[in-house]
Structure formats: C-alpha cells, structure tokens
C-alpha positions as CSV (number, residue, x, y, z in Angstrom):
1,M,16.6,4.6,-37.7
2,R,17.6,7.4,-35.5
3,K,19.4,6.4,-32.3
4,Q,17.5,7.3,-29.1
5,V,19.2,9.8,-26.8
6,F,18.6,9.4,-23.0
7,I,20.6,12.4,-21.7
8,T,20.9,16.1,-22.7
9,E,24.2,17.7,-23.5
10,E,23.8,20.0,-20.5
11,E,23.4,17.0,-18.1
12,R,26.2,15.1,-19.8
13,T,28.6,18.0,-19.0
14,K,27.3,18.2,-15.4
15,C,27.5,14.5,-14.9
16,Q,31.2,14.5,-16.0
17,K,31.8,17.3,-13.4
18,V,30.2,15.2,-10.7
19,A,32.1,12.1,-11.7
20,D,35.4,14.0,-11.6
21,A,34.5,15.5,-8.1
22,F,34.3,12.0,-6.6
23,A,37.7,10.8,-8.0
24,E,38.9,9.8,-4.5
25,L,36.1,7.3,-4.2
26,Y,37.3,5.4,-7.3
27,E,40.8,5.2,-5.9
28,D,39.7,3.5,-2.6
29,E,36.7,1.4,-3.7
30,D,35.7,-1.0,-6.5
31,V,33.7,1.7,-8.3
32,L,34.0,3.2,-11.8
33,V,31.9,6.0,-13.4
34,M,32.1,6.5,-17.1
35,D,30.4,8.4,-20.0
36,A,28.2,5.9,-21.9
37,G,27.4,8.3,-24.7
38,N,23.7,8.7,-25.6
39,Y,22.7,6.4,-22.7
40,G,24.0,8.7,-20.0
41,F,26.6,7.9,-17.3
42,L,27.3,4.4,-16.0
43,K,28.2,3.6,-12.4
44,L,30.0,0.2,-12.5
45,Q,30.8,-1.7,-9.3
46,Y,32.2,-5.0,-8.0
47,F,34.4,-6.3,-10.8
48,K,34.9,-10.1,-11.0
49,I,36.9,-12.0,-13.5
50,P,35.8,-13.3,-16.0
51,F,32.3,-11.9,-15.6
52,G,33.0,-8.2,-15.4
53,F,31.1,-5.7,-13.2
54,E,28.2,-7.1,-11.2
55,D,26.4,-3.8,-10.8
56,A,25.7,-1.3,-13.6
57,I,23.4,1.7,-13.0
58,T,22.7,4.3,-15.6
59,F,22.2,8.0,-14.7
60,A,20.7,10.7,-17.0
61,D,20.8,13.6,-14.6
62,S,23.6,15.0,-12.5
63,K,21.7,15.4,-9.2
64,S,20.8,11.6,-9.1
65,L,24.4,10.8,-9.9
66,F,25.7,13.2,-7.2
67,N,23.3,11.8,-4.5
68,D,24.3,8.2,-5.4
69,L,28.0,8.8,-5.3
70,W,27.7,10.9,-2.1
71,T,25.7,8.1,-0.4
72,E,28.3,5.6,-1.6
73,W,31.1,7.7,-0.2
74,L,29.4,8.3,3.2
75,N,28.5,4.6,3.6
76,T,32.0,3.5,2.7
77,Q,33.4,5.8,5.5
78,L,30.9,4.5,8.0
79,I,31.8,0.9,7.1
80,H,35.5,1.6,7.6
81,L,35.0,3.5,10.9
82,S,32.7,0.8,12.4
83,R,34.8,-2.2,11.4
84,G,36.0,-4.3,14.4
85,T,33.7,-2.3,16.8
86,P,30.3,-3.0,18.3
87,M,28.8,-0.7,15.6
88,E,29.8,-3.1,12.8
89,D,26.3,-4.7,12.5
90,M,24.4,-1.4,12.9
91,D,22.4,0.4,10.2
92,Y,24.3,3.3,8.6
93,S,22.1,5.9,10.3
94,D,22.8,4.3,13.7
95,I,26.5,4.2,13.1
96,L,26.5,7.9,12.3
97,K,24.5,8.7,15.4
98,C,27.1,6.8,17.5
99,M,29.9,9.0,16.2
100,P,31.1,12.0,18.1
101,K,29.4,15.2,17.1
102,E,32.6,16.5,15.6
103,K,33.0,13.4,13.5
104,Q,29.4,13.6,12.3
105,K,29.9,17.2,11.2
106,E,33.2,16.3,9.5
107,L,31.5,13.6,7.5
108,L,28.4,15.5,6.6
109,D,30.3,18.6,5.7
110,K,32.0,16.6,2.9
111,R,28.7,16.8,1.0
112,T,29.2,20.5,0.7
113,Y,32.9,19.8,-0.2
114,F,32.0,17.5,-3.1
115,A,29.2,19.9,-4.3
116,E,31.7,22.8,-4.4
117,K,34.1,20.6,-6.4
118,T,31.6,20.1,-9.1
119,G,31.1,23.8,-9.5
120,I,27.4,23.2,-10.2
121,E,25.0,25.5,-8.3
122,G,22.3,23.6,-6.3
123,I,23.7,20.2,-7.0
124,S,23.4,19.0,-3.3
125,E,19.8,20.2,-2.7
126,R,18.5,17.0,-1.0
127,S,18.4,16.1,2.6
128,D,20.9,13.6,3.9
129,L,18.1,11.5,5.5
130,R,16.4,11.1,2.1
131,V,19.6,10.0,0.5
132,Q,19.8,7.1,3.0
133,D,16.2,6.0,2.7
134,D,16.5,3.4,-0.2
135,R,19.6,1.8,1.3
136,L,18.1,1.7,4.8
137,M,14.9,0.1,3.6
138,E,16.9,-2.6,1.8
139,V,19.0,-3.3,4.9
140,K,15.9,-3.6,7.2
141,K,14.2,-6.0,4.7
142,Y,17.1,-8.5,4.8
143,G,17.8,-9.1,8.5
144,G,19.3,-5.7,9.3
145,R,22.6,-6.4,7.5
146,D,24.1,-4.5,4.6
147,W,24.7,-7.5,2.4
148,K,26.1,-5.4,-0.4
149,H,29.1,-4.5,1.7
150,F,29.3,-7.6,3.9
151,D,32.9,-8.6,4.6
152,W,33.1,-12.2,3.5
153,L,36.9,-12.2,3.7
154,Q,36.5,-11.8,7.5
155,V,34.3,-14.9,7.5
156,R,36.8,-16.9,5.4
157,D,39.7,-15.9,7.8
158,K,37.7,-17.1,10.8
159,I,37.0,-20.4,9.2
160,C,40.6,-20.9,8.2
161,N,41.7,-20.0,11.8
162,L,39.2,-22.5,13.3
163,E,40.3,-25.2,10.9
164,E,44.0,-24.6,11.8
165,I,43.1,-24.8,15.5
166,Q,41.2,-28.1,14.9
167,R,44.1,-29.6,13.1
168,H,46.6,-28.8,15.9
169,E,44.3,-29.8,18.7
170,E,43.0,-32.9,16.9
171,K,39.5,-32.6,18.2
172,A,36.2,-31.3,17.0
173,I,35.2,-27.8,17.8
174,K,31.7,-27.8,19.2
175,E,30.8,-24.2,18.3
176,W,32.1,-22.3,15.3
177,D,31.9,-18.5,15.6
178,I,32.5,-17.4,12.0
179,G,30.8,-14.0,12.1
180,I,27.5,-15.2,10.5
181,T,24.7,-17.6,11.6
182,L,22.8,-20.1,9.5
183,D,19.9,-17.7,9.5
184,G,22.2,-15.0,8.3
185,V,23.3,-17.2,5.4
186,K,19.7,-17.8,4.4
187,E,19.0,-14.0,4.6
188,Y,22.0,-13.4,2.3
189,F,20.8,-15.9,-0.3
190,Q,17.3,-14.3,-0.2
191,W,19.0,-10.9,-0.8
192,L,21.1,-12.4,-3.5
193,Y,18.1,-13.9,-5.2
194,D,16.1,-10.7,-5.2
195,M,18.9,-8.1,-5.8
196,R,21.6,-9.9,-7.7
197,P,19.9,-12.8,-9.6
198,E,22.8,-13.4,-12.0
199,R,25.3,-13.7,-9.1
200,Y,22.8,-15.9,-7.2
201,L,22.8,-18.4,-10.1
202,R,26.6,-18.4,-10.3
203,V,26.9,-19.1,-6.6
204,V,24.3,-21.9,-6.8
205,F,26.1,-23.3,-9.8
206,Y,29.5,-23.3,-8.0
207,M,27.9,-25.0,-5.0
208,A,26.5,-27.7,-7.3
209,L,30.0,-28.2,-8.7
210,I,31.5,-28.5,-5.2
211,Q,28.8,-31.1,-4.2
212,A,29.7,-33.0,-7.3
213,E,33.3,-33.1,-6.0
214,V,34.6,-31.0,-8.9
215,T,38.1,-29.7,-7.9
216,R,38.9,-26.0,-7.4
217,E,41.3,-26.2,-10.4
218,E,38.5,-27.5,-12.6
219,V,36.1,-24.8,-11.4
220,R,38.7,-22.2,-12.3
221,M,39.1,-23.8,-15.7
222,W,35.4,-23.5,-16.3
223,E,35.5,-19.9,-15.2
224,K,38.0,-19.1,-18.0
225,C,35.8,-21.0,-20.5
226,S,32.4,-19.6,-19.4
227,E,31.2,-19.1,-23.0
228,E,31.9,-22.7,-23.9
229,L,30.1,-23.8,-20.7
230,R,27.1,-21.7,-21.6
231,K,26.9,-23.3,-25.1
232,T,27.2,-26.7,-23.5
233,I,24.4,-26.1,-21.1
234,N,22.2,-24.7,-24.0
235,D,22.9,-27.9,-26.0
236,L,21.7,-30.0,-23.1
237,L,18.5,-28.2,-22.5
C-alpha cells in the first residue's frame, strides 16, 4: 500500500525556510517546528515530562506556517511587554493599540523582516488583523483571558506569599488576591475541557489524587509510571 503524502516537495522546501526564519522564537519560547516527512511540518508546543508536547499542529503549506509563527511571535512580544502593567488582562489587539506608535511600527515591521528572511516572494500576503482573528475569538469566548499563555507561576507565587504572611501573623487572611477569581478558574476549566481535553483529564485526575490525600511524592512516582497506571485503570474498567 502506497503511503499517502500530505505536502508537496516545493512546500516542504518553503516550510523549512519559514521554520529557519523564526529561529529566535524557538530560543525564547517552548516551541519547536520540525519536518515530519510526508505529513508536512509539525509545530510542537508546551513540553511536559513525561507526557511530551501538549500541542501538535501540522502544516502542509508555507503561508499557513508563516502566519501561525508570526502570530505566535507577535503575541509573545505583547505578553512580555504588558506583564506587570494594567494592559496585562487586555486582548492582544488592545495591548497593541496601547503601545506608542513607534513601538507598534517596530513590532509590525518585524513581519516584513521575517518574510525577507525566508526569501519566499509573497509569503506575508495576509493582513495582520486577519492573523489575529482566530486567537481573539477564542480569548473572547472564554472570559476575555488568553488561557493558553496565562501565567500560573505568578498565581502560585502569590499563594506562597500569602501563606507565608499567614504563618508569621498567625491569623486568617480574609481576602486572598491571587490574580484569579473563582469565576476565572471555572472559565479556565471550560477552556481546558474544550481546547485541551487530554490535559483537562490529567488535571482532574491529579485533583482526585490530592483529594484522596495522595502525597506529592506518590503523584510524581505515578507520573514516571504513567504507562503502568494506564494499564491498571484499563484492567479495572
């Protein structure tokens, strides 16, 4: 049986040029783009041990790959620039509008810079507004937050600080400002259920282990033996 081919040789060559052009993105972010042979090019993101990458998207044409990586690069810059400012919870388009005109031009001109690095004529022929549409629709649907890039480490640090304060003051803190409300947590779980079902199941499973008073050390042990755990669960069902 002949193996199906999902990408032409011409597009394979162009995709490799696009992937090479965005090399700086892979150095700063948890992103990897690789040639997957007959299947096209894979964009892998959010690596977690022992499960591997949480996101895997396949591209069979260079323009789609370019637009996705360009959007990823631009959104990453906006996240970094807005962190710790009143813009932090804004949509990407609103963050960009709040930037000085010179900074807006500097960011948007990078699209041309990356396009020229590929050496492919017409690779960037798509409006910046359309590039943002899919991501913006997702953000608006789930409470106006970009859950894909939400900084959970910041939440953890705030919880740790409040717990430390409570230990020293030896009294209960009436209001805990941890950077997210209960409604926000519910919106996150809805996003997780819709967009990352495998991750959602893992989180729910970990929560069940914690409620069953399984220790962190035991949870880590099960993580390392995930295949054995899967077989055990299958035997029970």
